[in-house]
DSSP file (Angstrom, degrees, kcal/mol; ACC not computed):
  #  RESIDUE AA STRUCTURE BP1 BP2  ACC     N-H-->O    O-->H-N    N-H-->O    O-->H-N    TCO  KAPPA ALPHA  PHI   PSI    X-CA   Y-CA   Z-CA
    1    1 A M              0   0    0      0, 0.0     2,-0.1     0, 0.0   123,-0.0   0.000 360.0 360.0 360.0 134.4   -5.9  -16.9    6.2
    2    2 A S        -     0   0    0      1,-0.1     2,-0.4   117,-0.1    27,-0.0  -0.367 360.0-115.0 -74.0 149.2   -4.4  -13.4    5.7
    3    3 A K        +     0   0    0     -2,-0.1    27,-0.6     1,-0.0    28,-0.3  -0.726  35.0 179.7 -81.6 130.2   -3.1  -11.3    8.5
    4    4 A I        -     0   0    0     -2,-0.4   115,-0.1    26,-0.1    25,-0.0  -0.796  18.3-145.1-136.9  92.4   -5.2   -8.1    8.9
    5    5 A P    >   -     0   0    0      0, 0.0     3,-0.8     0, 0.0    -2,-0.0  -0.250   9.6-138.2 -58.6 143.3   -4.1   -5.8   11.7
    6    6 A E  T 3  S+     0   0    0      1,-0.2   110,-0.1   109,-0.1     0, 0.0   0.651  94.5  64.6 -76.9 -16.9   -7.0   -4.0   13.5
    7    7 A D  T 3  S+     0   0    0      2,-0.1     2,-0.3   108,-0.0    -1,-0.2   0.307  91.6  77.4 -94.6  10.8   -5.3   -0.6   13.7
    8    8 A L  S <  S-     0   0    0     -3,-0.8     2,-0.3    10,-0.1    10,-0.2  -0.748  71.3-127.9-116.9 164.3   -5.2    0.0    9.9
    9    9 A K  E     -A   17   0A   0      8,-2.4     8,-2.4    -2,-0.3     2,-0.3  -0.821  27.6-154.3-106.0 152.0   -7.6    1.1    7.2
   10   10 A Y  E     -AB  16 113A   0    103,-1.9   103,-3.3    -2,-0.3     2,-0.3  -0.858   5.9-144.7-128.7 158.7   -7.9   -0.9    4.0
   11   11 A T    >   -     0   0    0      4,-1.7     3,-1.5    -2,-0.3   101,-0.1  -0.813  29.3-116.5-118.3 162.1   -9.0   -0.4    0.4
   12   12 A K  T 3  S+     0   0    0     99,-0.3    -1,-0.1    -2,-0.3   100,-0.1   0.704 116.3  60.0 -67.4 -18.9  -10.8   -2.6   -2.0
   13   13 A T  T 3  S-     0   0    0      2,-0.1    -1,-0.3    57,-0.1    57,-0.2   0.169 123.3-102.1 -98.3  17.1   -7.6   -2.6   -4.2
   14   14 A H  S <  S+     0   0    0     -3,-1.5    15,-2.3     1,-0.3     2,-0.3   0.773  75.4 133.2  74.2  32.8   -5.6   -4.2   -1.3
   15   15 A E  E     - C   0  28A   0     13,-0.2    -4,-1.7    17,-0.1     2,-0.3  -0.803  41.9-146.9-101.4 153.9   -3.7   -1.2    0.1
   16   16 A W  E     -AC  10  27A   0     11,-2.5    11,-1.9    -2,-0.3     2,-0.4  -0.900  10.4-160.4-116.0 154.5   -3.4   -0.5    3.8
   17   17 A V  E     -AC   9  26A   0     -8,-2.4    -8,-2.4    -2,-0.3     2,-0.5  -0.997  11.8-169.0-135.8 134.9   -3.2    3.0    5.3
   18   18 A K  E     - C   0  25A   0      7,-2.2     7,-2.7    -2,-0.4     2,-0.5  -0.974  17.7-156.7-121.7 114.6   -2.0    4.2    8.7
   19   19 A L  E     + C   0  24A   0     -2,-0.5     2,-0.4     5,-0.2     5,-0.2  -0.796  17.3 175.0 -96.1 129.6   -2.9    7.8    9.3
   20   20 A T  E >  S- C   0  23A   0      3,-2.8     3,-1.9    -2,-0.5     2,-0.3  -0.908  71.0 -52.5-130.2 102.0   -0.9    9.9   11.8
   21   21 A G  T 3  S-     0   0    0     -2,-0.4     0, 0.0     1,-0.3     0, 0.0  -0.541 121.2 -23.4  64.3-125.6   -2.1   13.5   11.7
   22   22 A N  T 3  S+     0   0    0     -2,-0.3    83,-3.4    -3,-0.1     2,-0.5   0.177 119.0  98.1-103.2  18.5   -1.9   14.4    8.0
   23   23 A I  E <   -CD  20 104A   0     -3,-1.9    -3,-2.8    81,-0.2     2,-0.5  -0.921  56.1-161.6-108.2 127.8    0.7   11.8    7.1
   24   24 A A  E     -CD  19 103A   0     79,-3.0    79,-2.4    -2,-0.5     2,-0.5  -0.934   6.4-155.5-110.3 121.9   -0.4    8.6    5.6
   25   25 A E  E     -CD  18 102A   0     -7,-2.7    -7,-2.2    -2,-0.5     2,-0.4  -0.825  22.3-165.3 -88.0 134.7    1.9    5.5    5.6
   26   26 A I  E     +CD  17 101A   0     75,-2.5    74,-3.6    -2,-0.5    75,-1.5  -0.971  19.3 145.3-130.2 136.8    0.8    3.3    2.7
   27   27 A G  E     -C   16   0A   0    -11,-1.9   -11,-2.5    -2,-0.4     2,-0.3  -0.866  45.3 -88.1-149.5-175.2    1.6   -0.3    1.9
   28   28 A I  E     -C   15   0A   0     70,-0.3   -13,-0.2    67,-0.3    70,-0.1  -0.767  44.3-110.0-102.7 153.0    0.1   -3.5    0.4
   29   29 A T     >  -     0   0    0    -15,-2.3     4,-2.2    -2,-0.3     5,-0.2  -0.255  24.2-111.1 -76.8 165.1   -1.9   -6.0    2.4
   30   30 A D  H  > S+     0   0    0    -27,-0.6     4,-2.1     1,-0.2     5,-0.2   0.889 120.9  55.8 -59.1 -41.5   -0.8   -9.5    3.3
   31   31 A Y  H  > S+     0   0    0    -28,-0.3     4,-2.0     1,-0.2    -1,-0.2   0.923 107.2  49.5 -57.6 -46.2   -3.5  -10.8    0.9
   32   32 A A  H  > S+     0   0    0      1,-0.2     4,-2.1     2,-0.2    -2,-0.2   0.911 109.7  49.3 -62.7 -44.3   -1.9   -8.7   -2.0
   33   33 A Q  H  X S+     0   0    0     -4,-2.2     4,-1.6     1,-0.2    -1,-0.2   0.859 109.8  52.7 -67.3 -32.6    1.6   -9.9   -1.4
   34   34 A H  H  < S+     0   0    0     -4,-2.1    -1,-0.2     2,-0.2    -2,-0.2   0.892 109.7  49.1 -65.8 -38.9    0.4  -13.6   -1.3
   35   35 A Q  H  < S+     0   0    0     -4,-2.0    -2,-0.2     1,-0.2    -1,-0.2   0.877 113.7  45.9 -66.5 -38.1   -1.4  -13.0   -4.7
   36   36 A L  H  < S-     0   0    0     -4,-2.1    28,-0.6     1,-0.2    29,-0.3   0.804  91.0-168.7 -72.7 -29.6    1.8  -11.5   -6.2
   37   37 A T     <  +     0   0    0     -4,-1.6     2,-0.8    -5,-0.2    -1,-0.2  -0.555  60.8  24.2  66.1-131.0    4.1  -14.2   -4.8
   38   38 A D  S    S-     0   0    0     -2,-0.2    25,-1.9    -4,-0.1     2,-0.3  -0.468  76.5-152.8 -75.0 104.5    7.8  -13.4   -5.1
   39   39 A I  E     +G   62   0B   0     -2,-0.8    23,-0.3    23,-0.2    53,-0.1  -0.591  23.4 167.0 -78.7 130.8    8.2   -9.6   -5.3
   40   40 A V  E     +     0   0B   0     21,-2.8     2,-0.3    -2,-0.3    22,-0.2   0.585  58.2  15.4-119.7 -17.2   11.3   -8.6   -7.2
   41   41 A F  E     -G   61   0B   0     20,-1.8    20,-3.4    47,-0.1     2,-0.4  -0.984  49.2-157.0-160.7 144.9   10.9   -4.8   -7.9
   42   42 A V  E     -G   60   0B   0     -2,-0.3     2,-1.0    43,-0.2    18,-0.2  -0.993  13.7-149.6-126.1 124.9    8.9   -1.8   -6.9
   43   43 A D  E     -G   59   0B   0     16,-3.1    16,-1.4    -2,-0.4    -2,-0.0  -0.794  27.7-162.3 -92.7  97.5    8.6    1.2   -9.3
   44   44 A F        -     0   0    0     -2,-1.0    14,-0.1    14,-0.2     2,-0.1  -0.413  15.1-121.2 -82.5 152.9    8.3    4.1   -6.8
   45   45 A P        -     0   0    0      0, 0.0     2,-0.3     0, 0.0    -1,-0.1  -0.318  40.2 -95.7 -75.7 174.3    7.1    7.6   -7.5
   46   46 A K    >   -     0   0    0     -2,-0.1     3,-2.2     1,-0.1    31,-0.3  -0.667  39.7 -97.3 -92.1 149.3    9.4   10.5   -6.8
   47   47 A I  T 3  S+     0   0    0     -2,-0.3    31,-0.2     1,-0.3     3,-0.1  -0.452 115.1  32.1 -60.1 134.4    9.4   12.6   -3.6
   48   48 A G  T 3  S+     0   0    0     29,-2.6    -1,-0.3     1,-0.4    30,-0.1   0.165  85.8 135.3  97.9 -17.1    7.3   15.6   -4.3
   49   49 A D    <   -     0   0    0     -3,-2.2    28,-2.8    27,-0.1     2,-0.4  -0.366  48.1-139.9 -61.7 143.6    5.0   13.9   -6.8
   50   50 A K  E     -E   76   0A   0     26,-0.2     2,-0.3    -3,-0.1    26,-0.2  -0.907  20.7-173.9-108.9 136.7    1.3   14.7   -6.2
   51   51 A K  E     -E   75   0A   0     24,-2.8    24,-2.5    -2,-0.4     2,-0.3  -0.948  18.2-134.7-129.4 148.2   -1.4   12.0   -6.5
   52   52 A K    >   -     0   0    0     -2,-0.3     3,-2.1    22,-0.2    19,-0.3  -0.709  43.0 -88.6 -94.5 153.5   -5.1   11.9   -6.4
   53   53 A A  T 3  S+     0   0    0     -2,-0.3    21,-0.1     1,-0.3     3,-0.1  -0.420 117.1  21.1 -60.5 130.4   -7.0    9.4   -4.4
   54   54 A G  T 3  S+     0   0    0     17,-3.8    -1,-0.3     1,-0.4     2,-0.2   0.305  97.1 121.9  92.9  -8.2   -7.6    6.3   -6.6
   55   55 A E  S <  S-     0   0    0     -3,-2.1    16,-3.3    16,-0.3    -1,-0.4  -0.512  78.4 -86.0 -85.0 154.8   -4.8    7.1   -9.0
   56   56 A V  E     + H   0  70B   0     14,-0.2    14,-0.3    -2,-0.2    -1,-0.1  -0.434  45.0 179.2 -61.9 127.5   -1.9    4.7   -9.7
   57   57 A L  E     -     0   0B   0     12,-3.4     2,-0.3     1,-0.4    13,-0.2   0.839  58.9 -29.7 -96.7 -46.1    0.7    5.4   -7.0
   58   58 A L  E     - H   0  69B   0     11,-1.6    11,-3.2   -14,-0.1    -1,-0.4  -0.943  58.2-111.7-162.2 174.6    3.4    2.8   -7.9
   59   59 A T  E     -GH  43  68B   0    -16,-1.4   -16,-3.1    -2,-0.3     2,-0.5  -0.980  16.7-155.8-125.8 135.5    3.9   -0.6   -9.5
   60   60 A V  E     -GH  42  67B   0      7,-3.0     7,-2.9    -2,-0.4     2,-0.4  -0.936  12.0-159.1-109.2 127.5    4.9   -3.8   -7.8
   61   61 A E  E     +GH  41  66B   0    -20,-3.4   -21,-2.8    -2,-0.5   -20,-1.8  -0.899  12.5 176.2-110.5 135.6    6.6   -6.5   -9.9
   62   62 A S  E     -G   39   0B   0      3,-3.6   -23,-0.2    -2,-0.4   -25,-0.1  -0.697  49.9 -93.3-122.1 178.4    6.8  -10.1   -9.0
   63   63 A V  S    S+     0   0    0    -25,-1.9   -24,-0.1    -2,-0.2   -26,-0.1   0.751 126.2  36.8 -65.5 -20.7    8.1  -13.1  -10.8
   64   64 A K  S    S-     0   0    0    -28,-0.6     2,-0.3     1,-0.2    -1,-0.2   0.714 125.6 -14.2-106.2 -22.0    4.6  -13.8  -12.2
   65   65 A S        -     0   0    0    -29,-0.3    -3,-3.6     2,-0.0     2,-0.4  -0.980  52.4-115.5-164.8 173.4    3.1  -10.3  -12.8
   66   66 A A  E     -H   61   0B   0     -2,-0.3     2,-0.4    -5,-0.2    -5,-0.2  -0.996  33.3-171.7-121.4 130.3    3.2   -6.5  -12.4
   67   67 A E  E     -H   60   0B   0     -7,-2.9    -7,-3.0    -2,-0.4     2,-0.2  -0.965  20.1-125.1-127.5 138.9    0.4   -4.9  -10.4
   68   68 A D  E     -H   59   0B   0     -2,-0.4     2,-0.5    -9,-0.2    -9,-0.2  -0.556  15.7-148.5 -77.7 144.4   -0.5   -1.3   -9.8
   69   69 A V  E     -H   58   0B   0    -11,-3.2   -12,-3.4    -2,-0.2   -11,-1.6  -0.966  18.9-141.5-111.4 131.2   -0.9    0.0   -6.3
   70   70 A Y  E     -H   56   0B   0     -2,-0.5   -14,-0.2   -14,-0.3   -15,-0.1  -0.696  15.6-111.6-100.9 145.3   -3.4    2.8   -6.0
   71   71 A S        -     0   0    0    -16,-3.3   -17,-3.8    -2,-0.3   -16,-0.3  -0.590  19.7-163.1 -74.0 123.4   -3.2    5.9   -3.8
   72   72 A P  S    S+     0   0    0      0, 0.0    38,-2.6     0, 0.0     2,-0.3   0.550  74.0  40.1 -82.2  -5.9   -5.8    5.8   -1.1
   73   73 A V  E    S- F   0 109A   0     36,-0.3     2,-0.5   -21,-0.2    36,-0.2  -0.934  81.1-116.2-137.2 158.4   -5.4    9.5   -0.4
   74   74 A E  E     +     0   0A   0     34,-2.4    32,-2.6    -2,-0.3    33,-1.5  -0.862  69.8  90.3 -90.1 128.5   -4.9   12.8   -2.3
   75   75 A G  E    S-EF  51 105A   0    -24,-2.5   -24,-2.8    -2,-0.5     2,-0.4  -0.983  70.3 -65.0 174.9-164.3   -1.6   14.2   -1.4
   76   76 A E  E     -EF  50 104A   0     28,-1.9    28,-2.8    -2,-0.3     2,-0.4  -0.936  41.8-115.1-121.4 136.4    2.1   14.6   -2.0
   77   77 A I  E     + F   0 103A   0    -28,-2.8   -29,-2.6    -2,-0.4    26,-0.2  -0.560  37.9 167.7 -68.9 122.7    4.8   11.9   -1.7
   78   78 A V  E     +     0   0A   0     24,-2.8     2,-0.3    -2,-0.4    25,-0.2   0.595  62.7   9.3-111.7 -17.1    7.1   13.0    1.2
   79   79 A E  E     - F   0 102A   0     23,-1.5    23,-2.7   -33,-0.1    -1,-0.4  -0.966  54.7-155.2-161.2 143.0    9.1    9.8    1.7
   80   80 A I  E     - F   0 101A   0     -2,-0.3     2,-1.0    21,-0.2    21,-0.2  -0.924  36.0-108.5-116.4 151.3    9.8    6.4    0.1
   81   81 A N     >  -     0   0    0     19,-2.5     4,-2.1    -2,-0.4     3,-0.2  -0.667  27.8-167.4 -82.5 105.3   10.9    3.4    2.0
   82   82 A K  H  > S+     0   0    0     -2,-1.0     4,-2.5     1,-0.2     5,-0.2   0.821  85.6  58.9 -62.7 -32.9   14.6    2.9    0.9
   83   83 A T  H  > S+     0   0    0      2,-0.2     4,-2.7     1,-0.2    -1,-0.2   0.928 108.8  43.6 -63.2 -44.5   14.7   -0.6    2.5
   84   84 A V  H  4 S+     0   0    0     15,-0.2    -2,-0.2     2,-0.2    -1,-0.2   0.877 112.2  54.4 -66.8 -37.1   11.8   -1.7    0.3
   85   85 A Q  H  < S+     0   0    0     -4,-2.1   -43,-0.2     1,-0.2    -2,-0.2   0.914 116.7  36.9 -61.3 -42.6   13.4    0.0   -2.7
   86   86 A D  H  < S+     0   0    0     -4,-2.5    -2,-0.2     1,-0.2    -1,-0.2   0.826 134.7  22.4 -79.8 -33.5   16.7   -1.9   -2.1
   87   87 A K    ><  +     0   0    0     -4,-2.7     3,-2.1    -5,-0.2    -1,-0.2  -0.596  65.1 169.5-135.4  72.2   15.1   -5.2   -1.0
   88   88 A P  T >  S+     0   0    0      0, 0.0     3,-2.0     0, 0.0     4,-0.3   0.747  70.2  75.7 -59.5 -23.7   11.5   -5.4   -2.4
   89   89 A E  T >> S+     0   0    0      1,-0.3     3,-1.4     2,-0.2     4,-0.6   0.683  75.3  78.5 -63.1 -16.0   11.3   -9.1   -1.4
   90   90 A I  H X> S+     0   0    0     -3,-2.1     4,-2.1     1,-0.3     3,-0.6   0.742  79.1  70.9 -66.0 -19.1   10.9   -8.0    2.3
   91   91 A L  H <4 S+     0   0    0     -3,-2.0    -1,-0.3     1,-0.2     4,-0.2   0.830  94.4  54.5 -63.0 -29.7    7.2   -7.3    1.4
   92   92 A N  H <4 S+     0   0    0     -3,-1.4    -1,-0.2    -4,-0.3    -2,-0.2   0.743 107.1  51.3 -73.7 -22.6    6.7  -11.0    1.2
   93   93 A T  H << S-     0   0    0     -4,-0.6     2,-0.2    -3,-0.6    -2,-0.2   0.938 137.4 -13.6 -78.4 -50.3    8.1  -11.4    4.7
   94   94 A D     X  -     0   0    0     -4,-2.1     4,-0.6     1,-0.1     3,-0.3  -0.703  57.2-175.3-156.8  98.2    5.8   -8.8    6.4
   95   95 A S  T  4 S+     0   0    0     -4,-0.2   -67,-0.3     1,-0.2    -3,-0.1   0.686  87.1  53.7 -71.7 -17.0    3.9   -6.4    4.2
   96   96 A Y  T  4 S+     0   0    0      1,-0.2    -1,-0.2   -69,-0.1     3,-0.2   0.776 105.4  50.8 -88.4 -27.2    2.6   -4.5    7.3
   97   97 A A  T  4 S+     0   0    0     -3,-0.3     2,-0.5     1,-0.2    -2,-0.2   0.599 107.3  62.3 -80.3 -10.6    6.0   -3.9    8.9
   98   98 A N  S  < S-     0   0    0     -4,-0.6   -70,-0.3   -70,-0.1    -1,-0.2  -0.730  70.1-171.4-123.9  81.8    7.2   -2.5    5.5
   99   99 A W        -     0   0    0     -2,-0.5   -72,-0.3    -3,-0.2   -15,-0.2  -0.257  11.6-152.2 -62.2 160.2    5.3    0.6    4.4
  100  100 A M        +     0   0    0    -74,-3.6   -19,-2.5     1,-0.4     2,-0.3   0.827  65.6   3.2-106.4 -47.1    6.1    1.7    0.9
  101  101 A V  E     -DF  26  80A   0    -75,-1.5   -75,-2.5   -21,-0.2     2,-0.4  -0.965  55.2-142.5-138.0 156.8    5.5    5.5    0.8
  102  102 A K  E     -DF  25  79A   0    -23,-2.7   -24,-2.8    -2,-0.3   -23,-1.5  -0.975  23.6-168.9-114.9 136.0    4.5    8.3    3.1
  103  103 A M  E     -DF  24  77A   0    -79,-2.4   -79,-3.0    -2,-0.4     2,-0.7  -0.962  24.9-130.1-126.6 142.7    2.2   11.0    1.8
  104  104 A K  E     -DF  23  76A   0    -28,-2.8   -28,-1.9    -2,-0.4     2,-0.4  -0.829  35.2-129.9 -85.5 117.9    1.1   14.3    3.2
  105  105 A V  E     + F   0  75A   0    -83,-3.4   -30,-0.3    -2,-0.7     4,-0.1  -0.562  40.7 160.3 -75.8 125.0   -2.7   14.2    2.8
  106  106 A T  E     -     0   0A   0    -32,-2.6   -31,-0.2    -2,-0.4     2,-0.2   0.411  61.9  -5.6-123.0  -3.5   -4.0   17.4    1.1
  107  107 A G  E    S-     0   0A   0    -33,-1.5   -33,-0.2     1,-0.3   -55,-0.0  -0.618  98.2  -3.2-158.6-143.6   -7.4   16.3   -0.1
  108  108 A K  E     -     0   0A   0     -2,-0.2   -34,-2.4   -35,-0.1     2,-0.3  -0.110  48.0-151.4 -66.9 159.8   -9.9   13.5   -0.5
  109  109 A T  E     - F   0  73A   0    -36,-0.2   -36,-0.3   -56,-0.1     2,-0.1  -0.841  24.3-104.2-121.2 164.2   -9.4    9.9    0.5
  110  110 A V        -     0   0    0    -38,-2.6     2,-0.7    -2,-0.3    -1,-0.1  -0.322  52.6 -82.2 -75.1 171.1  -11.0    6.7   -1.0
  111  111 A D        -     0   0    0     -2,-0.1   -99,-0.3     1,-0.0     2,-0.1  -0.690  54.8-143.0 -76.3 115.8  -13.7    5.0    0.9
  112  112 A Y        -     0   0    0     -2,-0.7     2,-0.4  -101,-0.1  -101,-0.2  -0.420   1.9-136.3 -80.2 155.3  -11.8    2.8    3.5
  113  113 A L  B     -B   10   0A   0   -103,-3.3  -103,-1.9    -2,-0.1    -1,-0.0  -0.886  18.6-125.2-104.7 142.0  -12.8   -0.6    4.6
  114  114 A S     >  -     0   0    0     -2,-0.4     4,-2.7  -105,-0.2     5,-0.2  -0.374  35.7-100.7 -72.0 164.2  -12.7   -1.6    8.3
  115  115 A P  H  > S+     0   0    0      0, 0.0     4,-2.3     0, 0.0     5,-0.1   0.913 125.9  49.4 -54.0 -42.7  -10.7   -4.7    9.1
  116  116 A D  H  > S+     0   0    0      1,-0.2     4,-1.9     2,-0.2     5,-0.1   0.918 112.1  46.9 -63.4 -43.3  -13.9   -6.8    9.3
  117  117 A N  H  > S+     0   0    0      1,-0.2     4,-2.3     2,-0.2    -1,-0.2   0.841 110.3  53.1 -69.1 -31.6  -15.2   -5.4    5.9
  118  118 A Y  H  X S+     0   0    0     -4,-2.7     4,-2.1     2,-0.2    -1,-0.2   0.916 106.2  53.4 -66.8 -41.7  -11.8   -6.1    4.3
  119  119 A R  H  <>S+     0   0    0     -4,-2.3     5,-3.3    -5,-0.2     4,-0.3   0.922 111.5  45.9 -56.3 -44.6  -12.0   -9.7    5.6
  120  120 A K  H ><5S+     0   0    0     -4,-1.9     3,-1.3     4,-0.2    -1,-0.2   0.906 108.5  57.3 -63.8 -41.7  -15.4  -10.0    3.9
  121  121 A H  H 3<5S+     0   0    0     -4,-2.3    -1,-0.2     1,-0.3    -2,-0.2   0.862 111.5  40.9 -58.5 -39.0  -14.1   -8.3    0.7
  122  122 A I  T 3<5S-     0   0    0     -4,-2.1    -1,-0.3    -5,-0.1    -2,-0.2   0.360 120.0-108.5 -94.6   6.3  -11.3  -11.0    0.3
  123  123 A G  T < 5       0   0    0     -3,-1.3    -3,-0.2    -4,-0.3    -2,-0.1   0.805 360.0 360.0  78.5  30.5  -13.7  -13.8    1.3
  124  124 A E      <       0   0    0     -5,-3.3    -4,-0.2    -6,-0.2    -5,-0.1   0.404 360.0 360.0-111.4 360.0  -12.3  -14.7    4.7
């Protein structure tokens, strides 16, 4: 059973979001990292890049596949997690303790799922 913290928002495409004011911390869910298995590389956007909600934000590569991670918000990249950049395998250890990017929210967001609705979405 996947770990699903109650204090986060979730997307149908397996991202989590923690909003603090107009800053969104974004990462992948425990379910997503289990599906990917051994993560070996993250192709990050550049600081200052602007993304629309639902647009490809970055790509996570594992030994078995490469999967796109979608932006849950419209905004601008203000920070990338250097620890994840240097050691992407830490996402397999705890995907919630290791956000991937921080974005300044400037527009729309996707429709979030509550923790309960995310559990239903992944069949738990």
